[in-house]
mmCIF file as Biopython writes it, N, C-alpha, C and O atoms, coordinates in Angstrom:
data_model
#
loop_
_atom_site.group_PDB
_atom_site.id
_atom_site.type_symbol
_atom_site.label_atom_id
_atom_site.label_alt_id
_atom_site.label_comp_id
_atom_site.label_asym_id
_atom_site.label_entity_id
_atom_site.label_seq_id
_atom_site.pdbx_PDB_ins_code
_atom_site.Cartn_x
_atom_site.Cartn_y
_atom_site.Cartn_z
_atom_site.occupancy
_atom_site.B_iso_or_equiv
_atom_site.auth_seq_id
_atom_site.auth_asym_id
_atom_site.pdbx_PDB_model_num
ATOM 1   N N  . MET A ? 1  ? 16.339 21.858 3.500  1.0 0.0 1  A 1 
ATOM 2   C CA . MET A ? 1  ? 15.713 20.714 2.871  1.0 0.0 1  A 1 
ATOM 3   C C  . MET A ? 1  ? 14.200 20.898 2.890  1.0 0.0 1  A 1 
ATOM 4   O O  . MET A ? 1  ? 13.514 20.219 3.654  1.0 0.0 1  A 1 
ATOM 5   N N  . PRO A ? 2  ? 13.670 21.785 2.079  1.0 0.0 2  A 1 
ATOM 6   C CA . PRO A ? 2  ? 12.248 22.126 2.141  1.0 0.0 2  A 1 
ATOM 7   C C  . PRO A ? 2  ? 11.304 21.041 1.643  1.0 0.0 2  A 1 
ATOM 8   O O  . PRO A ? 2  ? 10.104 21.127 1.904  1.0 0.0 2  A 1 
ATOM 9   N N  . HIS A ? 3  ? 11.794 20.023 0.936  1.0 0.0 3  A 1 
ATOM 10  C CA . HIS A ? 3  ? 10.906 19.009 0.374  1.0 0.0 3  A 1 
ATOM 11  C C  . HIS A ? 3  ? 10.796 17.758 1.231  1.0 0.0 3  A 1 
ATOM 12  O O  . HIS A ? 3  ? 10.061 16.837 0.875  1.0 0.0 3  A 1 
ATOM 13  N N  . ILE A ? 4  ? 11.499 17.700 2.338  1.0 0.0 4  A 1 
ATOM 14  C CA . ILE A ? 4  ? 11.436 16.532 3.210  1.0 0.0 4  A 1 
ATOM 15  C C  . ILE A ? 4  ? 10.181 16.612 4.063  1.0 0.0 4  A 1 
ATOM 16  O O  . ILE A ? 4  ? 9.890  17.651 4.656  1.0 0.0 4  A 1 
ATOM 17  N N  . LYS A ? 5  ? 9.447  15.526 4.123  1.0 0.0 5  A 1 
ATOM 18  C CA . LYS A ? 5  ? 8.231  15.427 4.929  1.0 0.0 5  A 1 
ATOM 19  C C  . LYS A ? 5  ? 8.387  14.249 5.877  1.0 0.0 5  A 1 
ATOM 20  O O  . LYS A ? 5  ? 9.221  13.372 5.653  1.0 0.0 5  A 1 
ATOM 21  N N  . GLY A ? 6  ? 7.595  14.228 6.922  1.0 0.0 6  A 1 
ATOM 22  C CA . GLY A ? 6  ? 7.644  13.120 7.859  1.0 0.0 6  A 1 
ATOM 23  C C  . GLY A ? 6  ? 6.249  12.604 8.149  1.0 0.0 6  A 1 
ATOM 24  O O  . GLY A ? 6  ? 5.282  13.366 8.133  1.0 0.0 6  A 1 
ATOM 25  N N  . LEU A ? 7  ? 6.144  11.317 8.413  1.0 0.0 7  A 1 
ATOM 26  C CA . LEU A ? 7  ? 4.897  10.690 8.815  1.0 0.0 7  A 1 
ATOM 27  C C  . LEU A ? 7  ? 5.206  9.746  9.956  1.0 0.0 7  A 1 
ATOM 28  O O  . LEU A ? 7  ? 6.077  8.884  9.836  1.0 0.0 7  A 1 
ATOM 29  N N  . SER A ? 8  ? 4.502  9.903  11.058 1.0 0.0 8  A 1 
ATOM 30  C CA . SER A ? 8  ? 4.716  9.054  12.220 1.0 0.0 8  A 1 
ATOM 31  C C  . SER A ? 8  ? 3.436  8.297  12.523 1.0 0.0 8  A 1 
ATOM 32  O O  . SER A ? 8  ? 2.343  8.855  12.432 1.0 0.0 8  A 1 
ATOM 33  N N  . ALA A ? 9  ? 3.568  7.033  12.881 1.0 0.0 9  A 1 
ATOM 34  C CA . ALA A ? 9  ? 2.423  6.224  13.280 1.0 0.0 9  A 1 
ATOM 35  C C  . ALA A ? 9  ? 2.715  5.616  14.648 1.0 0.0 9  A 1 
ATOM 36  O O  . ALA A ? 9  ? 2.959  4.414  14.746 1.0 0.0 9  A 1 
ATOM 37  N N  . PRO A ? 10 ? 2.694  6.429  15.706 1.0 0.0 10 A 1 
ATOM 38  C CA . PRO A ? 10 ? 3.089  5.949  17.032 1.0 0.0 10 A 1 
ATOM 39  C C  . PRO A ? 10 ? 2.040  5.051  17.658 1.0 0.0 10 A 1 
ATOM 40  O O  . PRO A ? 10 ? 0.845  5.187  17.395 1.0 0.0 10 A 1 
ATOM 41  N N  . SER A ? 11 ? 2.508  4.124  18.497 1.0 0.0 11 A 1 
ATOM 42  C CA . SER A ? 11 ? 1.583  3.253  19.215 1.0 0.0 11 A 1 
ATOM 43  C C  . SER A ? 11 ? 1.448  3.665  20.677 1.0 0.0 11 A 1 
ATOM 44  O O  . SER A ? 11 ? 0.522  3.221  21.356 1.0 0.0 11 A 1 
ATOM 45  N N  . ALA A ? 12 ? 2.338  4.490  21.164 1.0 0.0 12 A 1 
ATOM 46  C CA . ALA A ? 12 ? 2.291  4.930  22.561 1.0 0.0 12 A 1 
ATOM 47  C C  . ALA A ? 12 ? 3.011  6.263  22.697 1.0 0.0 12 A 1 
ATOM 48  O O  . ALA A ? 12 ? 3.794  6.660  21.833 1.0 0.0 12 A 1 
ATOM 49  N N  . GLN A ? 13 ? 2.731  6.936  23.789 1.0 0.0 13 A 1 
ATOM 50  C CA . GLN A ? 13 ? 3.375  8.215  24.060 1.0 0.0 13 A 1 
ATOM 51  C C  . GLN A ? 13 ? 3.905  8.187  25.486 1.0 0.0 13 A 1 
ATOM 52  O O  . GLN A ? 13 ? 3.219  7.730  26.400 1.0 0.0 13 A 1 
ATOM 53  N N  . LYS A ? 14 ? 5.117  8.674  25.674 1.0 0.0 14 A 1 
ATOM 54  C CA . LYS A ? 14 ? 5.707  8.657  27.010 1.0 0.0 14 A 1 
ATOM 55  C C  . LYS A ? 14 ? 5.017  9.661  27.926 1.0 0.0 14 A 1 
ATOM 56  O O  . LYS A ? 14 ? 4.445  10.649 27.466 1.0 0.0 14 A 1 
ATOM 57  N N  . SER A ? 15 ? 5.077  9.398  29.208 1.0 0.0 15 A 1 
ATOM 58  C CA . SER A ? 15 ? 4.441  10.278 30.181 1.0 0.0 15 A 1 
ATOM 59  C C  . SER A ? 15 ? 5.282  11.529 30.397 1.0 0.0 15 A 1 
ATOM 60  O O  . SER A ? 15 ? 6.406  11.628 29.903 1.0 0.0 15 A 1 
ATOM 61  N N  . GLY A ? 16 ? 4.734  12.469 31.131 1.0 0.0 16 A 1 
ATOM 62  C CA . GLY A ? 16 ? 5.470  13.696 31.417 1.0 0.0 16 A 1 
ATOM 63  C C  . GLY A ? 16 ? 4.700  14.932 31.011 1.0 0.0 16 A 1 
ATOM 64  O O  . GLY A ? 16 ? 5.275  16.015 30.905 1.0 0.0 16 A 1 
ATOM 65  N N  . GLY A ? 17 ? 3.409  14.786 30.784 1.0 0.0 17 A 1 
ATOM 66  C CA . GLY A ? 17 ? 2.607  15.934 30.407 1.0 0.0 17 A 1 
ATOM 67  C C  . GLY A ? 17 ? 2.012  15.766 29.025 1.0 0.0 17 A 1 
ATOM 68  O O  . GLY A ? 17 ? 2.311  14.813 28.306 1.0 0.0 17 A 1 
ATOM 69  N N  . VAL A ? 18 ? 1.166  16.710 28.676 1.0 0.0 18 A 1 
ATOM 70  C CA . VAL A ? 18 ? 0.495  16.656 27.385 1.0 0.0 18 A 1 
ATOM 71  C C  . VAL A ? 18 ? 1.328  17.406 26.356 1.0 0.0 18 A 1 
ATOM 72  O O  . VAL A ? 18 ? 1.565  18.607 26.488 1.0 0.0 18 A 1 
ATOM 73  N N  . LYS A ? 19 ? 1.765  16.692 25.340 1.0 0.0 19 A 1 
ATOM 74  C CA . LYS A ? 19 ? 2.502  17.294 24.232 1.0 0.0 19 A 1 
ATOM 75  C C  . LYS A ? 19 ? 2.238  16.448 22.998 1.0 0.0 19 A 1 
ATOM 76  O O  . LYS A ? 19 ? 2.261  15.219 23.075 1.0 0.0 19 A 1 
ATOM 77  N N  . LEU A ? 20 ? 1.992  17.078 21.879 1.0 0.0 20 A 1 
ATOM 78  C CA . LEU A ? 20 ? 1.726  16.354 20.649 1.0 0.0 20 A 1 
ATOM 79  C C  . LEU A ? 20 ? 2.983  15.648 20.156 1.0 0.0 20 A 1 
ATOM 80  O O  . LEU A ? 20 ? 4.076  16.212 20.191 1.0 0.0 20 A 1 
ATOM 81  N N  . VAL A ? 21 ? 2.821  14.414 19.698 1.0 0.0 21 A 1 
ATOM 82  C CA . VAL A ? 21 ? 3.930  13.661 19.138 1.0 0.0 21 A 1 
ATOM 83  C C  . VAL A ? 21 ? 4.518  14.425 17.958 1.0 0.0 21 A 1 
ATOM 84  O O  . VAL A ? 21 ? 5.736  14.462 17.778 1.0 0.0 21 A 1 
ATOM 85  N N  . SER A ? 22 ? 3.654  15.028 17.161 1.0 0.0 22 A 1 
ATOM 86  C CA . SER A ? 22 ? 4.126  15.778 15.997 1.0 0.0 22 A 1 
ATOM 87  C C  . SER A ? 22 ? 5.005  16.954 16.397 1.0 0.0 22 A 1 
ATOM 88  O O  . SER A ? 22 ? 5.933  17.303 15.667 1.0 0.0 22 A 1 
ATOM 89  N N  . ASP A ? 23 ? 4.731  17.569 17.541 1.0 0.0 23 A 1 
ATOM 90  C CA . ASP A ? 23 ? 5.582  18.676 18.011 1.0 0.0 23 A 1 
ATOM 91  C C  . ASP A ? 23 ? 6.983  18.184 18.356 1.0 0.0 23 A 1 
ATOM 92  O O  . ASP A ? 23 ? 7.970  18.841 18.026 1.0 0.0 23 A 1 
ATOM 93  N N  . ASP A ? 24 ? 7.076  17.033 19.016 1.0 0.0 24 A 1 
ATOM 94  C CA . ASP A ? 24 ? 8.390  16.454 19.334 1.0 0.0 24 A 1 
ATOM 95  C C  . ASP A ? 24 ? 9.186  16.185 18.060 1.0 0.0 24 A 1 
ATOM 96  O O  . ASP A ? 24 ? 10.352 16.568 17.957 1.0 0.0 24 A 1 
ATOM 97  N N  . ILE A ? 25 ? 8.556  15.528 17.098 1.0 0.0 25 A 1 
ATOM 98  C CA . ILE A ? 25 ? 9.242  15.178 15.855 1.0 0.0 25 A 1 
ATOM 99  C C  . ILE A ? 25 ? 9.646  16.435 15.098 1.0 0.0 25 A 1 
ATOM 100 O O  . ILE A ? 25 ? 10.765 16.530 14.594 1.0 0.0 25 A 1 
ATOM 101 N N  . ARG A ? 26 ? 8.740  17.391 15.018 1.0 0.0 26 A 1 
ATOM 102 C CA . ARG A ? 26 ? 9.015  18.648 14.314 1.0 0.0 26 A 1 
ATOM 103 C C  . ARG A ? 26 ? 10.209 19.371 14.931 1.0 0.0 26 A 1 
ATOM 104 O O  . ARG A ? 26 ? 11.069 19.880 14.212 1.0 0.0 26 A 1 
ATOM 105 N N  . GLU A ? 27 ? 10.262 19.417 16.264 1.0 0.0 27 A 1 
ATOM 106 C CA . GLU A ? 27 ? 11.356 20.106 16.956 1.0 0.0 27 A 1 
ATOM 107 C C  . GLU A ? 27 ? 12.692 19.377 16.779 1.0 0.0 27 A 1 
ATOM 108 O O  . GLU A ? 27 ? 13.723 20.015 16.568 1.0 0.0 27 A 1 
ATOM 109 N N  . ILE A ? 28 ? 12.675 18.060 16.863 1.0 0.0 28 A 1 
ATOM 110 C CA . ILE A ? 28 ? 13.917 17.287 16.777 1.0 0.0 28 A 1 
ATOM 111 C C  . ILE A ? 28 ? 14.469 17.254 15.354 1.0 0.0 28 A 1 
ATOM 112 O O  . ILE A ? 28 ? 15.667 17.450 15.147 1.0 0.0 28 A 1 
ATOM 113 N N  . LEU A ? 29 ? 13.599 17.006 14.371 1.0 0.0 29 A 1 
ATOM 114 C CA . LEU A ? 29 ? 14.049 16.837 12.991 1.0 0.0 29 A 1 
ATOM 115 C C  . LEU A ? 29 ? 13.942 18.103 12.145 1.0 0.0 29 A 1 
ATOM 116 O O  . LEU A ? 29 ? 14.504 18.182 11.053 1.0 0.0 29 A 1 
ATOM 117 N N  . ASN A ? 30 ? 13.212 19.093 12.664 1.0 0.0 30 A 1 
ATOM 118 C CA . ASN A ? 30 ? 13.018 20.356 11.945 1.0 0.0 30 A 1 
ATOM 119 C C  . ASN A ? 30 ? 12.418 20.119 10.552 1.0 0.0 30 A 1 
ATOM 120 O O  . ASN A ? 30 ? 12.892 20.666 9.556  1.0 0.0 30 A 1 
ATOM 121 N N  . ILE A ? 31 ? 11.354 19.282 10.508 1.0 0.0 31 A 1 
ATOM 122 C CA . ILE A ? 31 ? 10.647 19.008 9.260  1.0 0.0 31 A 1 
ATOM 123 C C  . ILE A ? 31 ? 9.149  19.106 9.497  1.0 0.0 31 A 1 
ATOM 124 O O  . ILE A ? 31 ? 8.689  19.056 10.638 1.0 0.0 31 A 1 
ATOM 125 N N  . GLU A ? 32 ? 8.385  19.247 8.409  1.0 0.0 32 A 1 
ATOM 126 C CA . GLU A ? 32 ? 6.932  19.184 8.478  1.0 0.0 32 A 1 
ATOM 127 C C  . GLU A ? 32 ? 6.549  17.730 8.716  1.0 0.0 32 A 1 
ATOM 128 O O  . GLU A ? 32 ? 7.106  16.835 8.081  1.0 0.0 32 A 1 
ATOM 129 N N  . VAL A ? 33 ? 5.605  17.481 9.622  1.0 0.0 33 A 1 
ATOM 130 C CA . VAL A ? 33 ? 5.280  16.096 9.965  1.0 0.0 33 A 1 
ATOM 131 C C  . VAL A ? 33 ? 3.787  15.934 10.206 1.0 0.0 33 A 1 
ATOM 132 O O  . VAL A ? 33 ? 3.119  16.863 10.660 1.0 0.0 33 A 1 
ATOM 133 N N  . ASN A ? 34 ? 3.269  14.753 9.901  1.0 0.0 34 A 1 
ATOM 134 C CA . ASN A ? 34 ? 1.888  14.372 10.168 1.0 0.0 34 A 1 
ATOM 135 C C  . ASN A ? 34 ? 1.917  13.107 11.005 1.0 0.0 34 A 1 
ATOM 136 O O  . ASN A ? 34 ? 2.843  12.304 10.899 1.0 0.0 34 A 1 
ATOM 137 N N  . VAL A ? 35 ? 0.900  12.933 11.836 1.0 0.0 35 A 1 
ATOM 138 C CA . VAL A ? 35 ? 0.870  11.779 12.736 1.0 0.0 35 A 1 
ATOM 139 C C  . VAL A ? 35 ? -0.416 11.001 12.509 1.0 0.0 35 A 1 
ATOM 140 O O  . VAL A ? 35 ? -1.501 11.576 12.438 1.0 0.0 35 A 1 
ATOM 141 N N  . LEU A ? 36 ? -0.279 9.681  12.396 1.0 0.0 36 A 1 
ATOM 142 C CA . LEU A ? 36 ? -1.410 8.780  12.250 1.0 0.0 36 A 1 
ATOM 143 C C  . LEU A ? 36 ? -1.537 7.990  13.544 1.0 0.0 36 A 1 
ATOM 144 O O  . LEU A ? 36 ? -0.641 7.223  13.896 1.0 0.0 36 A 1 
ATOM 145 N N  . MET A ? 37 ? -2.648 8.173  14.256 1.0 0.0 37 A 1 
ATOM 146 C CA . MET A ? 37 ? -2.864 7.466  15.516 1.0 0.0 37 A 1 
ATOM 147 C C  . MET A ? 37 ? -4.270 6.886  15.501 1.0 0.0 37 A 1 
ATOM 148 O O  . MET A ? 37 ? -5.171 7.445  14.876 1.0 0.0 37 A 1 
ATOM 149 N N  . GLY A ? 38 ? -4.454 5.779  16.182 1.0 0.0 38 A 1 
ATOM 150 C CA . GLY A ? 38 ? -5.793 5.241  16.276 1.0 0.0 38 A 1 
ATOM 151 C C  . GLY A ? 38 ? -5.819 3.879  16.935 1.0 0.0 38 A 1 
ATOM 152 O O  . GLY A ? 38 ? -4.888 3.087  16.789 1.0 0.0 38 A 1 
ATOM 153 N N  . ALA A ? 39 ? -6.884 3.614  17.656 1.0 0.0 39 A 1 
ATOM 154 C CA . ALA A ? 39 ? -7.035 2.338  18.356 1.0 0.0 39 A 1 
ATOM 155 C C  . ALA A ? 39 ? -7.194 1.177  17.387 1.0 0.0 39 A 1 
ATOM 156 O O  . ALA A ? 39 ? -6.941 0.030  17.754 1.0 0.0 39 A 1 
ATOM 157 N N  . ASN A ? 40 ? -7.607 1.455  16.161 1.0 0.0 40 A 1 
ATOM 158 C CA . ASN A ? 40 ? -7.798 0.369  15.201 1.0 0.0 40 A 1 
ATOM 159 C C  . ASN A ? 40 ? -6.485 -0.312 14.821 1.0 0.0 40 A 1 
ATOM 160 O O  . ASN A ? 40 ? -6.513 -1.439 14.325 1.0 0.0 40 A 1 
ATOM 161 N N  . LEU A ? 41 ? -5.347 0.326  15.033 1.0 0.0 41 A 1 
ATOM 162 C CA . LEU A ? 41 ? -4.046 -0.266 14.730 1.0 0.0 41 A 1 
ATOM 163 C C  . LEU A ? 41 ? -3.300 -0.727 15.979 1.0 0.0 41 A 1 
ATOM 164 O O  . LEU A ? 41 ? -2.274 -1.398 15.867 1.0 0.0 41 A 1 
ATOM 165 N N  . ALA A ? 42 ? -3.785 -0.386 17.142 1.0 0.0 42 A 1 
ATOM 166 C CA . ALA A ? 42 ? -3.040 -0.611 18.384 1.0 0.0 42 A 1 
ATOM 167 C C  . ALA A ? 42 ? -2.710 -2.084 18.612 1.0 0.0 42 A 1 
ATOM 168 O O  . ALA A ? 42 ? -1.587 -2.407 19.001 1.0 0.0 42 A 1 
ATOM 169 N N  . HIS A ? 43 ? -3.656 -2.972 18.380 1.0 0.0 43 A 1 
ATOM 170 C CA . HIS A ? 43 ? -3.431 -4.404 18.621 1.0 0.0 43 A 1 
ATOM 171 C C  . HIS A ? 43 ? -2.319 -4.945 17.716 1.0 0.0 43 A 1 
ATOM 172 O O  . HIS A ? 43 ? -1.425 -5.654 18.178 1.0 0.0 43 A 1 
ATOM 173 N N  . GLU A ? 44 ? -2.382 -4.607 16.435 1.0 0.0 44 A 1 
ATOM 174 C CA . GLU A ? 44 ? -1.370 -5.082 15.490 1.0 0.0 44 A 1 
ATOM 175 C C  . GLU A ? 44 ? 0.003  -4.507 15.813 1.0 0.0 44 A 1 
ATOM 176 O O  . GLU A ? 44 ? 1.005  -5.221 15.770 1.0 0.0 44 A 1 
ATOM 177 N N  . VAL A ? 45 ? 0.048  -3.238 16.132 1.0 0.0 45 A 1 
ATOM 178 C CA . VAL A ? 45 ? 1.323  -2.588 16.458 1.0 0.0 45 A 1 
ATOM 179 C C  . VAL A ? 45 ? 1.915  -3.208 17.717 1.0 0.0 45 A 1 
ATOM 180 O O  . VAL A ? 45 ? 3.114  -3.480 17.766 1.0 0.0 45 A 1 
ATOM 181 N N  . ALA A ? 46 ? 1.088  -3.436 18.737 1.0 0.0 46 A 1 
ATOM 182 C CA . ALA A ? 46 ? 1.559  -4.013 19.996 1.0 0.0 46 A 1 
ATOM 183 C C  . ALA A ? 46 ? 2.122  -5.416 19.794 1.0 0.0 46 A 1 
ATOM 184 O O  . ALA A ? 46 ? 3.074  -5.804 20.471 1.0 0.0 46 A 1 
ATOM 185 N N  . ASN A ? 47 ? 1.545  -6.178 18.868 1.0 0.0 47 A 1 
ATOM 186 C CA . ASN A ? 47 ? 2.015  -7.539 18.585 1.0 0.0 47 A 1 
ATOM 187 C C  . ASN A ? 47 ? 3.125  -7.571 17.541 1.0 0.0 47 A 1 
ATOM 188 O O  . ASN A ? 47 ? 3.595  -8.645 17.163 1.0 0.0 47 A 1 
ATOM 189 N N  . ASP A ? 48 ? 3.541  -6.410 17.081 1.0 0.0 48 A 1 
ATOM 190 C CA . ASP A ? 48 ? 4.561  -6.298 16.034 1.0 0.0 48 A 1 
ATOM 191 C C  . ASP A ? 48 ? 4.127  -7.026 14.764 1.0 0.0 48 A 1 
ATOM 192 O O  . ASP A ? 48 ? 4.952  -7.572 14.032 1.0 0.0 48 A 1 
ATOM 193 N N  . ASP A ? 49 ? 2.794  -7.025 14.515 1.0 0.0 49 A 1 
ATOM 194 C CA . ASP A ? 49 ? 2.232  -7.633 13.311 1.0 0.0 49 A 1 
ATOM 195 C C  . ASP A ? 49 ? 2.208  -6.613 12.178 1.0 0.0 49 A 1 
ATOM 196 O O  . ASP A ? 49 ? 2.330  -5.410 12.406 1.0 0.0 49 A 1 
ATOM 197 N N  . PHE A ? 50 ? 2.049  -7.110 10.955 1.0 0.0 50 A 1 
ATOM 198 C CA . PHE A ? 50 ? 1.870  -6.237 9.807  1.0 0.0 50 A 1 
ATOM 199 C C  . PHE A ? 50 ? 0.557  -5.482 9.964  1.0 0.0 50 A 1 
ATOM 200 O O  . PHE A ? 50 ? -0.457 -6.073 10.334 1.0 0.0 50 A 1 
ATOM 201 N N  . CYS A ? 51 ? 0.565  -4.212 9.693  1.0 0.0 51 A 1 
ATOM 202 C CA . CYS A ? 51 ? -0.667 -3.427 9.692  1.0 0.0 51 A 1 
ATOM 203 C C  . CYS A ? 51 ? -0.529 -2.342 8.633  1.0 0.0 51 A 1 
ATOM 204 O O  . CYS A ? 51 ? 0.580  -1.992 8.232  1.0 0.0 51 A 1 
ATOM 205 N N  . GLU A ? 52 ? -1.653 -1.819 8.190  1.0 0.0 52 A 1 
ATOM 206 C CA . GLU A ? 52 ? -1.623 -0.798 7.156  1.0 0.0 52 A 1 
ATOM 207 C C  . GLU A ? 52 ? -2.719 0.223  7.388  1.0 0.0 52 A 1 
ATOM 208 O O  . GLU A ? 52 ? -3.682 -0.023 8.114  1.0 0.0 52 A 1 
ATOM 209 N N  . ALA A ? 53 ? -2.553 1.358  6.765  1.0 0.0 53 A 1 
ATOM 210 C CA . ALA A ? 53 ? -3.560 2.413  6.782  1.0 0.0 53 A 1 
ATOM 211 C C  . ALA A ? 53 ? -3.491 3.125  5.443  1.0 0.0 53 A 1 
ATOM 212 O O  . ALA A ? 53 ? -2.410 3.290  4.878  1.0 0.0 53 A 1 
ATOM 213 N N  . THR A ? 54 ? -4.628 3.541  4.941  1.0 0.0 54 A 1 
ATOM 214 C CA . THR A ? 54 ? -4.665 4.290  3.691  1.0 0.0 54 A 1 
ATOM 215 C C  . THR A ? 54 ? -4.640 5.770  4.016  1.0 0.0 54 A 1 
ATOM 216 O O  . THR A ? 54 ? -5.446 6.262  4.806  1.0 0.0 54 A 1 
ATOM 217 N N  . ILE A ? 55 ? -3.710 6.468  3.400  1.0 0.0 55 A 1 
ATOM 218 C CA . ILE A ? 55 ? -3.578 7.909  3.630  1.0 0.0 55 A 1 
ATOM 219 C C  . ILE A ? 55 ? -3.982 8.628  2.366  1.0 0.0 55 A 1 
ATOM 220 O O  . ILE A ? 55 ? -3.953 9.858  2.319  1.0 0.0 55 A 1 
#
């Protein structure tokens, strides 16, 4: 499935060492993936509010 892409917008990362979220997703789903992270969305994500980002 060469045309499948992934985009993740995580709000937190589990402990256990330093590993990129994109590496976890890439390994599990075997797809190309990009990750959107940032403190500007953290409050909305934590409150389960609507939030957006322009890509």
